[in-house]
C-alpha positions in Angstrom: 6.3 2.2 -10.2 3.1 4.3 -9.5 -0.2 3.4 -9.1 -2.7 6.0 -10.2 -6.0 5.7 -9.7 -9.4 7.8 -10.6 -12.3 5.4 -9.5 -14.1 6.8 -7.1 -14.5 3.2 -5.5 -10.8 2.5 -6.0 -10.0 5.7 -4.1 -12.0 4.9 -0.9 -10.3 1.6 -1.1 -7.1 2.7 -0.7 -7.9 6.0 1.5 -9.2 3.6 3.7 -6.6 0.9 4.1 -4.1 3.7 4.0 -6.1 5.5 7.0 -4.3 3.3 9.9 -0.8 4.5 10.2 0.7 1.2 10.7 0.0 0.3 7.6 1.5 3.6 6.5 4.7 2.7 8.4 4.6 -0.9 6.8 4.9 0.6 3.5 7.2 3.3 4.7 9.8 0.8 6.3 9.4 -1.6 3.6 10.2 0.7 0.7 13.6 1.3 2.3 14.2 -2.3 2.8 12.4 -5.5 2.4 11.0 -7.0 5.9 9.3 -10.3 7.0 6.9 -9.7 9.3 9.1 -11.0 12.8 11.6 -7.4 11.5 8.2 -5.4 11.4 7.1 -6.6 14.7 9.7 -6.0 16.5 10.4 -2.4 14.6 6.8 -1.6 15.5 6.2 -2.8 18.7 3.7 -4.7 17.6 2.7 -8.4 17.5 3.2 -10.9 14.6 -0.6 -11.4 14.3 -1.4 -7.8 14.2 1.3 -7.2 11.8 0.2 -10.0 9.5 -3.5 -8.8 9.9 -2.0 -5.1 8.5 -0.2 -6.9 5.7 -3.3 -9.0 4.8 -5.3 -5.8 4.6 -2.2 -3.9 2.3 -2.3 -7.2 0.3 -5.8 -7.2 -0.7 -5.9 -3.9 -2.1 -2.4 -4.7 -4.1 -0.1 -2.3 -2.0 2.4 -4.7 -1.6 4.4 -7.6 -3.1 5.0 -10.9 -1.0 7.7 -13.2 -1.2 8.6 -16.3 0.5 12.4 -17.0 1.0 13.9 -19.7 3.0 14.6 -18.7 6.8 16.4 -20.0 9.9 13.1 -21.8 11.4 11.5 -22.3 7.8 9.8 -20.1 5.5 10.3 -16.2 5.8 7.1 -13.9 4.3 9.3 -10.9 3.1 7.2 -7.6 2.3 7.7 -4.8 -0.5 5.8 -1.7 -1.8 4.4 -2.5 -5.0 4.4 1.0 -5.7 6.8 4.1 -5.1 4.3 6.9 -5.8 -0.2 6.8 -5.5 -1.2 9.4 -7.2 -5.7 10.3 -7.2 -7.0 11.7 -9.7 -10.2 14.1 -8.4 -11.6 14.8 -11.9 -11.3 13.1 -14.9 -9.1 15.2 -17.0 -11.4 14.9 -20.3 -14.2 16.4 -18.3 -12.2 19.2 -17.0 -11.1 20.4 -20.6 -14.8 19.6 -21.8 -16.5 21.8 -19.1 -13.3 24.4 -19.7 -14.3 24.5 -23.7 -17.9 24.9 -22.9 -17.2 27.8 -20.2 -14.6 29.9 -22.5 
């Protein structure tokens, strides 16, 4: 699935979320295979609390899906990206074609 954003406020919101390398790494790692908080914590060498905070930020911007599954010691929070591709449109295509016609 692809996310295409052109709204300036959405561009800023997504950009801020992706400006932290740990969040980008979480998206990349979980795109290969859905992982839970503990697994991400071990792979990224970060505390579970820190990983949980980054996951919460990704969730609030709608970039990940979370599923709850039974685990060995309770419920596992399993993360996977919602989108395979994120496209940012910096100009509205209808506006661009109108400008081209005016100048041509």
